[in-house]
N, C-alpha and C positions, 0 to 999 in steps of 0.2 A: 740602574737606569732602565727605562722601558720605552720602546718605540711602538707607536700605533699609527694606523692610517685611517683618516676620517671617511666614514661611509656616507652615502647620500642622505640617509635618514638622520644622521647626526649633524648635518651641515646647517649653517646659518644660525648658530647658537653661540653664546659667549663661551669662552674657553673653560671657565670655572664650572658652568652648568654641564658641559659635555664631560668633563673629567669626573664629576660626581655621578653621572649616569654610567660611565664605564667602570668606575671604581667606587661602588656604593659605600664601602666601609672606610674610605680614606677620610681623615679629619680635614675639614675645610680650612682649618688654620694652617695645616701643612701645605695645602694647595696655594693659599694666598701668600704664605711665606716664600714658597718656591718662585711664585710669579714676581714678588718684590725683589728677590735675589737674582732674577733673570735665569732661573734654573729650568725653564721650560722653553723649548724652541719649536717653531713651526717652519718646516722647510729650511732648516739650518739657521734661522734668524730668531734671536731672543724676542719674546713677546711680552705684552703687558696684560693686565687684568681685563681690559676691555676688548681684547682680540676676539673677532668672530671667525669661527672655523669654517672652512670651505671644503667641498668634496675633494678627496684626494690629498688633503693636507697631511704631511708626515710630521707627527709630533714626537719630539725627543723629550722625555720627562725624567729629570734628574732627581727623583725621589726614591729612596730605598724601597725595595719590594715589600719588606715587612710593614712599612707604613701604608703603601698603596693598597695592600691586601689586608689591612688591619681588621681586627674583630669588630663587629657592631656593638653598640652599647646595649647592655641588657641589665635587668633587675635593678635599675637605678644606679649602677656603679659606673665609675668613670673608667672606660677601657678604650682610650683614644687610639691606642696602637699596640703593637707587640714589642715596642722598643724597651719597655721597662715594666716592672710590677712594683707596687708600693709595699714596702716591708714594714715601715713605721712612719707615723705622721702625727704631729700635733701642731699647735699654733706657731711654734718657733722653728721646727725643723722637719724636713722630709728626707727619708732614707729609702732609696729605690734599689732594685736589683736590675742592673743594666744588662741587656742582651749583648752578645758579642757581635761585632761588625758595625756598631754604631759609635761614632765619635762623640766625646762628651761636649766638645765645643767645635766651632768652625776650624777647618784645617785646609791644606792645599788641595785635598781631594774633594771635600764637601763643605759648602758654605751654609747650608740650611738643613733643617730636619735633624739637627744634632740632639743629644740628650737634653741640653739646657733649653733648646727650642721646644721639645716635646713636654718637658716639665712645666715650662711657662704656659703652654697651651692648656695643660691639665689644670693648673691652678686658675687660669683665666676662666675656664668653663665652670669651675667650682665657685667662682665669684670672689676668689681670694687675691687676685692680681689683675690690675687694670693698667695695661701698658700706655694708655693715653693720659693717665694721671701722674703728675709730677710727684705726688705724695705717696704713690704706690711703689714699694721697694721691689726691684726686680729680683726674683729668686736667683740665688747665686751659688755656684759650685764651691764647696769647701776644699775639694781636692780633685785629682784627675785619675782616670784610668786610660790605658791605651785603647784605641779603637777595637782591637781584637781580644781584649781582656774583658771578661764578664764579671759582674758582681756588684757589691755594695758601694753606693755613692751617696754622700751626704750633701744636701742642699739646704742652705739657710733661707729662711723666710723674712728675716729682718737683719738690720745692720749689726745690732748688738750680738745676735746669735752668731753671725759670720765671724766677728772679732773673737768671740770666746772659743769657737771651734778651731780657728786657725791657731790661737794661742795654745790650746790644749793638745793639739797635734804636735806643736813645736816642743812642748814640755813632756811629750809622750804620756799624757794622761788619757789619750785615746789610742788604743792599740789596734793595729790592722793586721789581720791574718789572711793568708791565701792558701789555696790548695792547688797543686799542679801535678801533672804526670811528666816524668822525666825518663830519658834514656839511661838504662843501667840502674843499679842499686848502689847508693852511697855506702862506702865502707863503714862509716860510723852511723849508728841509728839516729843520733842527733848531734848537732854541732853549731857553734857560732863562727861564722866565716868573716874574715876581715881582709880587705884588699883596697885597691885604689882605682877609681873610675875617672876616665877622661872622655869628654863629649866632643864629637866631631860633627858640627852643625852642617857642614857641606854634604857629608855622607849620611846624615840623619841616623846616626848610630853612636854607640859608646864603645869604649875599649877598657877592659879590666886588666890590671897588672898587680903583681905582688909587691912591686916597688913604687915608691912615690916619685912622681914626675912633677915638673913645674906647674902644669895646668890640671893635675888630677886632684880629686877629693877622696877622703876615706869613706868606704862603705862598710856597713855591718849588716849581715843577713843571717838569721837563725833558721834552722830547718829541723824537722823531725820526720822520720820515715813512718808513715801510717800503715802502709801495706805494699806488697810488690807481687808481681806475677810475671813469670818469664824474665824478660829483660827490661821491664817497665816498672817504675816505682811511683807510688802516690806519696807526695810530701805535703806537710803543713809548713808554711813559711811565714816567719814574722819579720817585717821590715823594722829594723832599728833606725837606720837612716833611710830616707826616701828619695832616691835619685832616679833620674830618667832611665828606664829599662833595667833598673838595678837587679831585680830577681832574674830576669831572662839572661842578662849578660853574666851575672855572678855564677849562676848554676852552670852555664855553658863553660865558663872559665875553669871550673873544677871537673869538667868532663861529663856533666850530666845535663845536657840541653833539654829544654822543654819540648815535649812532643808537639808538633804542629807549628813551631816557631820558624818561619821562613827566613828570618834575619840572623838569628844566632844559633839555629838548630841545624839538623842534617836532613837534606831533601829526601834521601833514600829512606830514612827512618820515618819521616813524616808521611810519605806516600804509603809505606807499608802499614802504618797505623790508621790510614784513612782519615787523617786529621783535616777538618775543614778550617779550623782556627787553632791558635795556640792553646794548649790545654792548661790555662791559667785562670783562676777565679778568685776574686776578693770575696771570701765567704764569711768572714766574721769580724765584728767590731766590738770592742770592749771599752766601755766608758768608765775609766778608773779615775774619776774626778777627786780632787781634794776640795777645792772651792770653785764652783763654776757659776756663781751668781744666779741669773734667771734660769740656768740649765741644771741647777743642783739636783733636781728631781730625776735626772738621768744617771746619777751616780750609781755604779754597780750594774747598770743595764748591759746585757749582752744581746746583740742581734746576730743571727746566723742563718744562712741559706745553704741549700744543697747545690754544689757545683753542677753545671750542665755541660759537661765536656762533650764535644761533637767528634768523638773518635770511636774506633772499634774497641778500645781498651778503656772503659769508663771506671 
């Protein structure tokens, strides 16, 4: 969120024009989305697109800083914001590398300028998506990442692709790998961990136990130690089951919480590591298809990015 006070030379203009003058690199689609969602206030009151600013108006702008200060477009490429970069794209599917701190969809903290909003704006400017047309398929997330987890996210551009991707994740013909930094070095270099996870909606967290309870589900998490320095290890993690907060809670359960994790980690360790976000990145996708119909051409494809951990121990 950013707060600004309108100066005399900025007054008597529409809110959208003023915001573009103050933030020249912000995508206008993000501005209009925020106005529609009532995420911009003037003097504490939510405003609409036709609001004319006056001298001394105090504007509260609920758009993430990365979007307000986004990079300008250059060399004909679409660089709408710093929220994601395109890793792979064709007529059926888009795979992006999401930055940390951006939710993939609206949540209790943020109703607009989420990853799906940014992706739809990106495809709209490319001419591949028309939100006013009933026949235009709205680009759809195939899976989710936590707000503070960075990495690869798949977005379907048509209904058939969405159905295929969801099915292939269910049958584990698409494998997802993560890298993370954890406190301590696991005793075994690699292992398959099994436990039971129970979700507490009221507390917005999960609990992991070695014993089955009435409301718990089995979780399976595989890890391999890639390297370690002092008391911090870098792991590659493969999700066999994909439950809410599974990696974070499961690793904390065995005594190796993720660095920077404010919910399942250790505050003293997080402060010492200088972690801005949890050191967890969805860094690799493997398309291990058997028969994927229109997506058969992706069989054997591997997409991989370098994790961008914001800690002293990268």
